[in-house]
C-alpha positions in Angstrom: 35.7 0.4 -5.5 32.7 -2.1 -5.8 32.2 -3.7 -9.3 28.8 -3.0 -11.0 27.8 -7.3 -10.3 28.8 -6.8 -6.7 26.3 -3.5 -6.2 23.7 -5.6 -8.1 24.4 -8.7 -5.2 24.9 -6.5 -2.5 20.7 -4.6 -3.4 19.6 -7.8 -3.9 21.2 -9.0 0.2 19.7 -6.2 1.6 16.1 -6.6 -0.3 16.2 -9.9 1.3 16.8 -9.2 4.4 14.5 -6.7 4.9 11.4 -9.0 3.0 12.3 -12.4 5.9 12.0 -9.3 8.7 8.9 -8.8 7.4 7.9 -12.2 7.1 9.4 -12.5 10.9 7.0 -9.7 12.5 3.3 -11.3 10.5 2.2 -14.4 13.3 2.9 -17.6 11.9 -0.6 -19.0 14.1 -3.1 -16.4 12.6 -5.3 -18.0 9.7 -5.4 -15.1 7.4 -3.7 -12.0 8.1 -0.3 -13.2 8.0 3.0 -13.4 5.5 0.6 -15.2 2.9 -1.6 -12.5 3.0 1.0 -10.0 2.4 2.2 -11.6 -0.4 -1.2 -11.7 -2.3 -1.6 -8.6 -1.4 1.8 -7.2 -2.9 0.9 -9.4 -6.3 -2.5 -7.7 -6.6 -1.2 -4.0 -6.2 1.2 -5.2 -9.0 -1.1 -6.6 -11.5 -3.0 -2.9 -10.6 0.1 -0.8 -11.2 0.9 -2.8 -14.8 -2.8 -2.3 -15.8 -3.6 1.1 -15.0 -0.1 1.8 -17.2 2.5 3.0 -13.8 4.5 0.2 -14.1 5.7 -0.9 -17.7 4.1 -4.7 -18.5 6.2 -7.5 -18.7 4.8 -8.2 -22.5 4.2 -6.9 -25.6 0.4 -8.7 -25.6 -0.1 -6.7 -22.1 0.7 -3.4 -23.7 -1.9 -3.9 -26.2 -5.1 -5.4 -24.2 -4.9 -2.4 -21.8 -6.3 1.2 -22.8 -5.0 4.6 -21.2 -6.1 5.4 -17.8 -5.8 8.6 -16.1 -3.8 7.2 -13.3 -1.3 7.1 -15.6 -0.5 11.2 -15.8 -1.3 11.1 -11.9 1.2 8.0 -10.8 5.2 7.7 -11.3 6.9 5.2 -10.4 7.8 6.1 -7.1 4.0 5.8 -5.8 4.0 2.6 -7.4 7.4 1.6 -5.5 5.7 2.7 -2.0 2.3 1.2 -2.8 4.3 -2.1 -3.0 5.9 -1.6 -0.1 2.9 -0.8 2.1 1.6 -3.6 0.3 4.2 -5.6 2.1 4.1 -4.6 5.3 0.5 -3.0 5.9 -0.6 -6.1 8.2 2.8 -7.0 9.9 1.7 -8.3 13.5 -2.0 -9.0 12.9 -3.6 -10.4 16.3 -5.7 -12.3 14.1 -8.5 -10.0 15.0 -10.3 -7.2 14.4 -10.4 -3.5 16.0 -14.2 -3.8 16.8 -12.9 -6.7 19.1 -11.0 -5.0 20.9 -12.6 -1.3 21.2 -15.3 -4.2 23.2 -12.6 -5.7 25.5 -10.8 -2.0 26.1 -7.8 -4.0 25.1 -4.3 -1.7 25.6 -3.8 -1.4 22.0 -7.3 -0.5 21.6 -6.7 2.6 24.5 -3.3 3.7 22.9 -4.9 4.8 19.2 -8.4 5.9 20.9 -10.5 3.4 19.4 -9.9 4.2 15.9 -8.6 2.6 13.0 -6.7 0.6 16.0 -4.8 -2.3 14.1 -4.3 0.3 10.6 -2.8 2.6 13.3 -0.2 -0.6 15.0 0.7 -1.7 11.2 2.5 1.2 10.8 3.9 2.3 13.7 5.3 -1.6 14.0 6.2 -1.7 10.5 7.5 1.9 10.5 10.3 0.5 12.8 11.5 -2.2 10.5 11.8 0.1 7.8 14.3 2.9 9.6 15.9 -0.1 10.8 16.4 -2.0 7.1 15.2 0.5 4.2 16.2 3.4 5.9 15.9 6.2 2.6 12.3 4.8 2.7 11.8 5.3 6.6 12.9 9.2 5.4 11.6 10.0 3.0 8.6 11.9 4.5 6.8 12.1 1.5 6.9 8.6 0.3 6.4 7.9 4.0 3.4 10.0 4.3 2.0 8.0 1.6 2.4 5.2 3.0 1.0 5.4 6.2 -2.3 7.1 4.7 -2.8 3.7 2.2 -2.3 1.5 5.4 -4.3 3.6 7.7 -7.2 3.7 4.6 -7.3 -0.1 4.9 -9.6 -0.1 7.8 -12.9 -1.5 6.6 -14.9 0.5 9.2 -13.7 3.7 6.3 -14.6 2.3 3.6 -18.3 3.3 2.4 -16.2 6.7 2.8 -13.3 6.4 0.8 -16.0 4.9 -1.7 -17.8 8.1 -1.4 -14.8 10.2 -2.2 -13.8 7.1 -4.8 -16.8 8.7 -6.7 -16.4 12.8 -6.2 -12.9 11.5 -8.4 -14.6 10.2 -10.9 -17.5 12.5 -11.7 -14.5 15.4 -11.3 -12.6 13.6 -13.9 -14.8 12.9 -16.1 -16.3 16.3 -16.1 -12.8 17.3 -16.9 -13.7 15.2 -20.0 -11.6 12.6 -18.6 -8.2 14.5 -17.8 -6.6 15.8 -14.9 -5.0 18.8 -17.2 -5.7 22.2 -15.5 -6.0 21.1 -12.1 -3.6 22.7 -9.3 -0.9 21.0 -7.9 -2.9 20.7 -4.8 -5.6 19.0 -6.1 -3.4 16.9 -8.4 -1.8 15.9 -5.2 -4.7 14.7 -3.2 -6.0 12.8 -6.3 -2.7 10.9 -5.9 -3.2 10.3 -2.1 -6.4 9.1 -3.2 -6.2 7.2 -5.5 -3.1 5.6 -4.0 -5.2 4.4 -0.8 -8.1 3.1 -3.0 -5.3 0.7 -4.8 -4.2 -1.0 -2.1 -7.3 -1.6 0.0 -9.0 -3.1 -3.5 -5.8 -5.1 -3.5 -6.3 -6.2 0.1 -9.9 -7.5 -0.6 -9.6 -8.8 -3.9 -8.6 -12.2 -3.7 -8.6 -14.8 -0.3 -4.9 -16.6 0.0 -5.0 -18.6 3.3 -3.8 -21.2 4.7 
């Protein structure tokens, strides 16, 4: 029987193995979309989740400084975990060129994904295989996996203005409902949660620059 300390150590070892395996899939020769960028997006996502109240603040000062957000009524711990997992692996295997380039040269990857969100689809597929091996619980949870895939696909800048329009619509709907989501149907709540998660990862992806 494992002691509590041994179980914690084993969990930490599994997490470290997962992170190191994720790091290996990122291409070191890529100057921007590398593992440093992934860590930057992870940190930004973590900060956003604290700011909106989904993750408890690490200090009383941060807790006192923030105001209550509607997001607290939409997102819970499982959504936070899914976003953090998505953030660290959202660009795995990035080749250093963009979707437009791959489509223009009729690259095999573009053909595989029918010229639509080519790299983002590739990242989802590659990362799913890594999760299946190193974090099977996350891979096998269908709701978690669906949210992760949709959040990563949302980082396609070709879809940026589509998401901005959806964000405006969601904001207007919340305001019309008295800055609340009370009374919304479960379907509407699920759709709003998914959109909010997509927007959070998008913001984290483009909010800062860390490169060599």
